[in-house]
C-alpha positions as CSV (number, residue, x, y, z in Angstrom):
1,M,-7.2,-12.3,12.9
2,S,-10.1,-11.9,10.6
3,S,-12.0,-8.7,10.1
4,A,-15.8,-8.9,10.6
5,V,-16.3,-6.5,7.8
6,I,-14.8,-7.0,4.2
7,T,-12.9,-3.9,3.4
8,F,-11.1,-2.6,0.2
9,T,-8.2,-0.2,0.4
10,P,-6.4,1.7,-2.5
11,L,-2.8,1.6,-1.1
12,R,-1.4,4.4,-3.3
13,T,0.1,6.2,-0.1
14,E,1.1,3.0,2.0
15,L,2.8,0.8,-0.8
16,G,5.0,1.8,-3.8
17,L,4.8,-0.4,-6.9
18,I,7.8,-1.4,-9.1
19,H,7.4,-3.3,-12.4
20,A,10.4,-5.1,-13.7
21,Y,10.1,-7.1,-17.1
22,G,11.8,-8.2,-19.9
23,V,13.5,-11.5,-21.0
24,D,16.2,-11.2,-18.4
25,A,14.1,-10.0,-15.5
26,E,13.8,-13.7,-13.7
27,K,17.4,-14.3,-14.2
28,F,18.7,-10.9,-13.0
29,L,16.4,-10.8,-10.2
30,Q,16.9,-14.3,-9.1
31,G,20.4,-13.3,-8.2
32,Q,19.3,-10.2,-6.3
33,F,16.3,-11.4,-3.9
34,S,16.1,-14.0,-1.0
35,N,13.2,-16.1,-2.6
36,D,13.2,-18.3,-5.6
37,L,11.5,-16.7,-8.7
38,H,12.1,-19.9,-10.6
39,A,9.2,-21.5,-8.7
40,L,6.6,-18.6,-9.0
41,A,3.8,-19.1,-11.5
42,S,1.9,-16.4,-13.3
43,G,-0.6,-14.7,-11.1
44,H,1.0,-16.1,-7.9
45,G,3.1,-14.2,-5.3
46,Q,5.5,-14.5,-2.5
47,W,7.5,-12.5,0.1
48,S,11.0,-11.8,-0.6
49,S,13.6,-9.2,0.4
50,Y,16.6,-7.3,-1.1
51,S,19.8,-6.7,1.2
52,T,23.3,-5.5,1.3
53,A,26.4,-7.6,1.1
54,K,26.1,-7.8,5.0
55,G,22.8,-9.1,5.0
56,R,21.0,-5.9,6.1
57,M,17.6,-5.4,4.5
58,I,17.4,-2.6,2.1
59,A,13.7,-3.5,1.8
60,N,11.1,-6.5,1.7
61,F,8.2,-6.7,-0.7
62,Y,5.5,-8.9,-2.0
63,V,6.3,-10.0,-5.4
64,Q,3.5,-11.0,-8.2
65,R,4.4,-12.4,-11.2
66,D,2.7,-11.7,-14.9
67,G,4.3,-13.6,-17.4
68,D,7.9,-12.5,-17.8
69,G,7.3,-9.3,-15.6
70,F,7.4,-9.1,-11.9
71,W,5.5,-6.5,-9.7
72,L,7.0,-5.4,-6.3
73,S,4.9,-4.0,-3.6
74,L,6.9,-2.3,-1.0
75,A,7.0,0.7,1.5
76,A,6.2,3.6,-0.7
77,D,9.3,5.5,0.5
78,M,11.5,2.8,-0.5
79,A,10.5,2.2,-4.1
80,D,12.8,4.7,-5.8
81,I,15.8,3.6,-3.7
82,V,15.3,0.0,-4.7
83,I,14.8,0.8,-8.5
84,E,18.0,2.8,-8.3
85,R,20.1,0.3,-6.7
86,L,18.7,-2.5,-9.0
87,R,19.5,-0.5,-12.2
88,K,23.1,0.2,-10.7
89,F,23.9,-3.8,-10.9
90,R,21.7,-4.3,-14.2
91,M,24.9,-4.1,-16.5
92,M,23.8,-5.8,-19.7
93,A,20.8,-7.7,-18.7
94,K,17.6,-7.3,-20.9
95,L,15.0,-5.7,-18.5
96,E,13.3,-2.6,-17.5
97,I,13.0,-1.6,-13.9
98,E,10.3,1.2,-13.2
99,R,7.9,2.6,-11.1
100,G,4.4,1.0,-11.6
101,E,2.6,4.3,-10.8
102,P,1.0,6.3,-12.2
103,E,-0.3,3.9,-14.9
104,S,-0.9,0.9,-12.7
105,A,-1.9,0.9,-9.0
106,L,-2.6,-1.4,-5.9
107,L,-5.9,-2.4,-4.2
108,S,-6.3,-4.5,-1.4
109,V,-9.3,-6.7,-0.2
110,Y,-9.5,-8.1,3.2
111,G,-11.8,-9.7,5.6
112,S,-13.9,-13.0,6.1
113,G,-15.4,-13.8,2.8
114,A,-13.2,-11.4,0.8
115,G,-12.5,-14.0,-1.8
116,D,-16.0,-14.9,-2.6
117,L,-17.2,-11.3,-2.8
118,L,-14.3,-10.2,-5.0
119,G,-14.5,-13.1,-7.1
120,H,-18.3,-12.6,-7.6
121,T,-17.4,-8.9,-8.3
122,L,-14.8,-9.8,-11.0
123,G,-16.5,-12.9,-12.5
124,V,-13.5,-15.0,-11.6
125,A,-12.6,-18.0,-9.5
126,L,-9.7,-16.8,-6.9
127,G,-7.3,-18.9,-5.1
128,E,-8.1,-20.4,-1.8
129,T,-4.5,-20.7,-0.5
130,G,-2.0,-18.2,0.3
131,N,0.3,-16.8,-2.5
132,S,-2.0,-18.4,-5.2
133,G,-3.6,-16.0,-7.6
134,V,-4.8,-15.3,-11.3
135,V,-4.0,-12.8,-14.1
136,H,-7.4,-11.7,-15.3
137,D,-8.4,-9.0,-17.6
138,D,-5.3,-6.7,-16.9
139,R,-5.3,-7.4,-13.3
140,I,-3.1,-9.6,-11.2
141,I,-5.2,-10.9,-8.0
142,T,-3.2,-12.8,-5.6
143,R,-4.3,-14.2,-2.1
144,L,-1.8,-13.2,0.6
145,P,-0.4,-15.8,2.7
146,W,-1.8,-14.2,5.9
147,M,-2.1,-17.1,8.5
148,D,-5.5,-16.0,10.2
149,A,-6.9,-13.5,7.7
150,E,-8.3,-13.5,4.2
151,A,-6.5,-10.8,2.2
152,F,-6.0,-10.3,-1.6
153,L,-3.7,-7.8,-3.3
154,I,-4.7,-6.6,-6.8
155,V,-2.3,-5.0,-9.4
156,L,-4.6,-3.1,-11.9
157,P,-4.5,-0.2,-14.2
158,A,-5.1,3.0,-12.2
159,S,-7.9,4.0,-14.4
160,R,-9.7,1.0,-13.3
161,V,-9.6,1.3,-9.5
162,E,-12.6,3.6,-9.1
163,A,-14.9,1.2,-11.1
164,L,-13.7,-1.8,-9.0
165,S,-14.1,0.3,-5.9
166,V,-17.6,1.0,-6.8
167,G,-18.3,-2.4,-7.5
168,L,-17.0,-3.6,-4.2
169,A,-19.2,-1.0,-2.4
170,A,-22.1,-2.1,-4.2
171,A,-21.5,-5.7,-3.2
172,G,-21.2,-4.7,0.5
173,A,-17.6,-4.1,1.4
174,R,-16.6,-0.8,3.0
175,A,-13.8,1.6,1.8
176,G,-10.8,1.5,4.4
177,S,-7.9,3.8,4.9
178,A,-4.0,3.0,4.7
179,E,-4.2,2.9,8.5
180,D,-6.9,0.2,8.4
181,W,-4.7,-1.9,6.0
182,R,-1.5,-1.4,8.1
183,L,-3.3,-2.6,11.3
184,Q,-4.4,-5.7,9.8
185,A,-0.9,-6.3,8.3
186,I,0.4,-5.9,11.9
187,H,-2.0,-8.3,13.4
188,A,-0.8,-10.8,10.5
189,G,2.6,-10.2,11.5
190,V,3.8,-8.8,8.3
191,G,6.2,-5.9,8.7
192,M,7.5,-3.5,5.9
193,I,10.8,-2.0,5.8
194,S,10.8,1.7,5.2
195,S,13.3,4.5,5.0
196,A,13.2,4.7,8.8
197,T,14.3,1.0,9.2
198,T,16.2,0.3,6.0
199,E,19.4,-1.5,6.6
200,K,18.8,-2.1,10.2
201,V,17.7,-5.7,10.4
202,I,18.4,-9.1,8.5
203,P,15.5,-10.9,7.0
204,Q,14.9,-13.6,9.7
205,E,14.7,-10.8,12.2
206,L,11.5,-9.6,10.5
207,N,10.3,-13.1,10.6
208,L,10.6,-13.5,6.7
209,E,11.7,-17.1,7.0
210,A,8.3,-17.9,8.9
211,L,6.4,-16.0,6.1
212,G,7.9,-18.1,3.5
213,G,10.1,-15.2,2.1
214,I,13.6,-17.0,2.1
215,N,14.7,-20.0,0.0
216,F,17.9,-21.4,1.3
217,K,18.6,-23.6,-1.6
218,K,18.3,-21.1,-4.4
219,G,21.8,-20.0,-4.8
220,C,23.7,-16.6,-4.1
221,Y,22.3,-13.3,-3.8
222,P,23.3,-10.2,-1.8
223,G,23.7,-11.1,1.8
224,Q,23.0,-14.8,1.3
225,E,26.0,-15.9,3.4
226,I,24.9,-13.7,6.5
227,V,21.3,-15.0,6.0
228,A,22.4,-18.8,5.8
229,R,24.7,-18.5,8.8
230,S,21.9,-17.2,10.9
231,H,19.8,-20.0,9.7
232,Y,22.2,-23.0,10.0
233,L,24.5,-21.9,12.8
234,G,21.9,-20.6,15.3
235,K,23.1,-17.1,15.2
236,L,19.8,-15.3,15.3
237,K,19.3,-13.3,18.5
238,N,16.4,-11.0,17.3
239,Q,12.8,-11.6,15.9
240,T,9.7,-9.7,15.4
241,Y,7.1,-9.3,18.0
242,R,3.6,-7.6,18.1
243,I,3.5,-4.9,20.7
244,A,0.8,-2.5,21.9
245,A,1.1,1.1,23.5
246,P,-1.2,3.5,25.1
247,A,0.3,6.4,23.1
248,S,1.5,6.7,19.5
249,L,4.6,5.0,18.1
250,R,6.6,5.4,14.9
251,A,8.6,3.4,12.6
252,G,12.3,3.6,13.7
253,E,11.7,4.4,17.3
254,E,14.1,2.6,19.6
255,I,13.0,0.1,22.4
256,F,14.3,-0.4,25.9
257,C,13.9,-2.7,28.7
258,T,14.5,-2.7,32.5
259,S,17.8,-4.7,32.7
260,M,19.6,-3.0,29.8
261,G,19.5,0.7,31.0
262,E,20.1,3.3,28.0
263,Q,21.1,0.4,25.6
264,S,18.3,-0.3,23.0
265,I,17.0,-3.8,22.6
266,G,14.9,-3.2,19.5
267,I,13.3,-1.1,17.0
268,V,9.7,-0.3,15.9
269,I,9.0,-1.6,12.1
270,N,5.4,-0.5,11.6
271,A,2.8,1.0,13.8
272,A,-0.9,2.1,13.4
273,P,-3.8,3.2,15.7
274,D,-5.7,0.2,17.1
275,P,-9.2,0.7,18.4
276,Q,-8.7,-2.0,20.9
277,D,-5.2,-1.1,22.1
278,G,-4.5,2.4,21.6
279,F,-1.5,1.7,19.3
280,A,-0.5,-1.5,17.8
281,A,3.1,-2.1,16.1
282,L,5.6,-4.8,15.0
283,A,8.9,-4.5,16.5
284,V,12.2,-6.3,16.1
285,L,13.4,-7.2,19.7
286,R,16.2,-8.9,21.3
287,A,14.5,-12.3,22.2
288,A,16.6,-12.6,25.5
289,N,14.9,-9.5,26.9
290,A,11.4,-9.5,25.2
291,G,9.8,-10.7,28.5
292,E,10.9,-7.8,30.4
293,T,9.3,-4.5,31.1
294,L,9.7,-2.7,27.9
295,M,9.4,1.1,26.8
296,A,9.5,2.9,23.6
297,G,11.5,6.1,23.0
298,A,13.5,6.2,25.8
299,P,14.4,3.9,29.2
300,N,11.5,5.7,30.9
301,G,9.4,6.0,27.8
302,T,6.1,4.8,26.5
303,P,5.2,1.4,28.3
304,L,4.6,-1.6,25.9
305,S,3.1,-4.9,26.3
306,L,3.5,-7.9,23.9
307,G,0.7,-9.5,22.0
308,N,0.2,-12.6,20.0
309,L,1.1,-13.5,16.4
310,P,-0.8,-15.9,14.3
311,Y,2.4,-18.0,13.5
312,P,5.3,-19.5,15.6
313,L,8.1,-17.3,16.2
314,P,11.4,-18.5,14.6
315,L,13.4,-18.6,18.0
316,D,10.6,-20.3,19.8
317,V,10.3,-23.0,17.2
318,A,14.2,-23.4,17.5
319,R,14.0,-23.8,21.2
320,E,11.1,-26.3,21.1
321,G,13.1,-28.4,18.3
């Protein structure tokens, strides 16, 4: 999905920012996350996740690299939780793990033509492919790997957000809200684990494999055995779908279907108001029941309908193969 208007949104209320840096940062984080940091160049980014030993995602995040430092953008209410857990296992590794805020901030720019407008405003050539980016004048500017949308995520000093926002507005972009950004992410099929859904699903169930957030050759990390088993042995039963509802939905809300009675078959991951569909959301659902009549909150709750995502669903690809 591409927006007809280029929009910029400061993400201070939507996403938190973690900064991990130091001589051992890459080595330590490589042993914790689901993706391969060794292959990540400065300025570039990738999706990744952090799980328990049982493979349940504590959080997922977008990682951007700046030299020997890594910036993690994740649900705002998960940042301190992830920092505390990573520090617990840091041992003698030489790195610092801390909140990026308030000194640094996140700004998103999205919509058809966003790269040209942003590049012209900053005076820098930007990447044209997903996950490519540059480090320029204290900013990390990375193009997100959204399939049908042009979107950029910028890490920058908080003191420079206002000036960049003014420049973007002068160039014709509009200021958007956190809910605008979340809606775009939902249409892109990119869910974010929050405190309402932490440790509820494994990475593949959030379609993280389809989004390039799992590397199956990188070696050990917490939950790696479960993730690999689901991949190689065909154990995956659930995947993320886009859904729509006529009433509000909330993260963590359970989903039911006609054949399973009071037994839940899924959970809402993220939701946002949608001018076209009432409310839009991403939900992890049991694939075998996703085609049935679906309700949120209770077996007789809010009726739901399935929408399309801009990439093939993991279990659909497996069946076709």
